[in-house]
C-alpha positions in Angstrom: -78.8 -76.1 70.7 -77.2 -79.0 69.7 -74.1 -80.1 67.8 -75.0 -79.3 64.5 -76.1 -75.4 64.9 -74.9 -73.2 62.2 -71.8 -71.3 63.3 -72.0 -68.0 64.2 -71.1 -65.1 61.5 -68.1 -64.5 64.0 -67.0 -68.1 63.6 -67.1 -68.0 60.0 -65.0 -64.9 59.6 -62.2 -66.7 61.7 -62.1 -69.1 59.3 -61.6 -67.5 56.1 -58.5 -67.2 54.4 -56.7 -63.3 55.6 -54.2 -61.3 53.8 -50.5 -62.2 54.3 -49.4 -58.5 55.0 -47.9 -58.1 59.1 -50.8 -57.8 61.0 -53.4 -57.0 58.9 -57.0 -59.1 59.0 -58.7 -58.7 55.9 -60.0 -61.2 53.8 -58.1 -62.6 51.0 -58.7 -61.0 47.4 -56.0 -62.0 45.6 -52.8 -65.0 45.3 -49.4 -63.7 44.7 -47.8 -66.6 43.0 -43.8 -66.5 43.9 -40.7 -68.7 43.9 -37.4 -68.0 45.1 -35.3 -69.0 42.4 -32.7 -69.4 44.0 -33.8 -72.0 46.6 -37.2 -73.3 44.6 -36.9 -75.8 41.5 -39.4 -74.7 39.1 -41.9 -77.1 39.7 -42.3 -75.0 43.5 -44.6 -72.0 43.8 -45.7 -70.3 47.0 -48.9 -68.4 47.3 -49.3 -65.1 49.4 -53.1 -63.7 49.8 -53.9 -60.3 49.8 -56.3 -58.1 50.2 -57.0 -55.4 47.6 -54.9 -52.8 50.2 -52.0 -55.0 50.2 -51.8 -56.4 46.9 -49.6 -53.6 45.4 -47.0 -53.6 48.0 -46.5 -57.5 48.6 -46.3 -57.6 44.7 -43.7 -55.1 44.4 -41.8 -56.7 47.7 -42.3 -60.1 46.0 -41.2 -58.9 42.3 -37.8 -56.4 43.2 -36.6 -59.4 44.2 -37.3 -61.6 41.0 -39.6 -63.8 43.0 -43.2 -62.6 41.5 -44.5 -65.2 39.0 -48.5 -63.6 38.6 -51.2 -62.5 40.5 -54.7 -63.8 40.4 -57.9 -63.1 42.2 -58.8 -65.5 44.9 -61.4 -67.8 44.6 -64.5 -66.7 46.2 -63.7 -63.5 47.2 
């Protein structure tokens, strides 16, 4: 097999964006947009990725601190 062979399914899974929850290896399904208003300007937005199992807990964590801006589906999920 030459250098242009197709990637194996294991390789393609490793390259997929993953959930931001600690120790979670599930594929990203949602984007949680947030900013810490104490240190970030209005122009600065950060993004955590979440699987369906962690969407609520990550969202609640950010929301309870007043950081959550919005949640939307991850493109291609």
